[in-house]
C-alpha positions in Angstrom: 23.2 -7.5 19.8 25.6 -6.8 16.6 22.7 -8.4 14.3 20.3 -5.9 15.5 22.8 -2.8 15.2 23.3 -4.1 11.4 19.5 -4.4 10.9 19.2 -0.9 12.4 21.8 0.7 10.1 20.5 -1.1 6.9 16.8 0.0 7.9 18.2 3.8 8.5 19.8 3.5 4.9 16.2 2.4 3.7 14.6 5.2 5.3 16.9 7.6 3.5 16.6 5.6 0.1 12.9 5.6 0.3 12.5 9.4 1.1 14.7 9.9 -1.8 12.5 8.0 -4.4 9.2 9.9 -3.0 11.2 13.2 -3.3 12.3 12.5 -6.8 8.6 11.2 -7.8 7.3 14.4 -6.4 9.4 16.7 -7.9 9.9 14.5 -11.2 13.7 15.1 -11.0 16.5 12.5 -10.0 18.9 14.5 -8.2 22.4 13.6 -9.9 25.0 14.6 -7.4 28.3 14.0 -9.9 26.4 15.5 -13.0 23.6 16.9 -14.3 20.0 15.8 -12.8 17.8 13.9 -14.6 14.2 15.2 -15.6 11.3 13.3 -16.0 10.5 15.5 -19.0 13.3 15.4 -20.6 14.5 11.7 -20.6 11.5 9.8 -19.4 12.9 6.5 -20.1 16.0 7.0 -18.3 14.1 8.6 -15.5 11.7 5.6 -14.8 14.3 3.3 -15.1 16.6 4.5 -12.9 13.5 5.2 -10.5 12.6 1.7 -10.6 16.2 0.5 -10.1 16.4 2.7 -7.0 13.1 1.3 -5.7 14.0 -2.2 -6.1 17.2 -1.8 -4.4 15.6 -0.2 -1.3 13.0 -2.8 -1.1 15.7 -5.5 -1.3 17.8 -3.7 1.3 14.5 -3.6 3.4 14.1 -7.4 2.9 17.5 -7.9 4.3 17.1 -5.8 7.1 14.0 -7.6 8.3 15.7 -11.2 7.6 18.7 -9.7 9.8 16.1 -8.1 12.5 14.0 -11.6 12.5 17.5 -13.6 13.0 18.5 -11.5 15.7 15.1 -11.6 17.5 15.1 -15.1 17.6 18.5 -15.7 18.6 17.8 -13.3 21.3 14.6 -14.9 22.5 16.3 -18.4 22.1 19.1 -17.5 24.3 16.7 -16.9 27.3 14.9 -20.0 26.9 15.5 -23.1 29.2 16.6 -25.3 26.4 20.3 -23.6 26.3 
């Protein structure tokens, strides 16, 4: 059950991250909460580099969430089988 909760928490973070990436592409601006925002028109190389990094991090976290979810479901289904 703890693994399911962890997978749900990671998945929720992935949804938030994907929403931020989509919003950044739509607006052409990365919202930098600790400094000036990064605009695609002003600094395109930095904008796209950071956007690719954020996308890769979100996809990696989504893969981790799916792996943890698959492991949790396998363990829950295996616990109910006649072998144990």
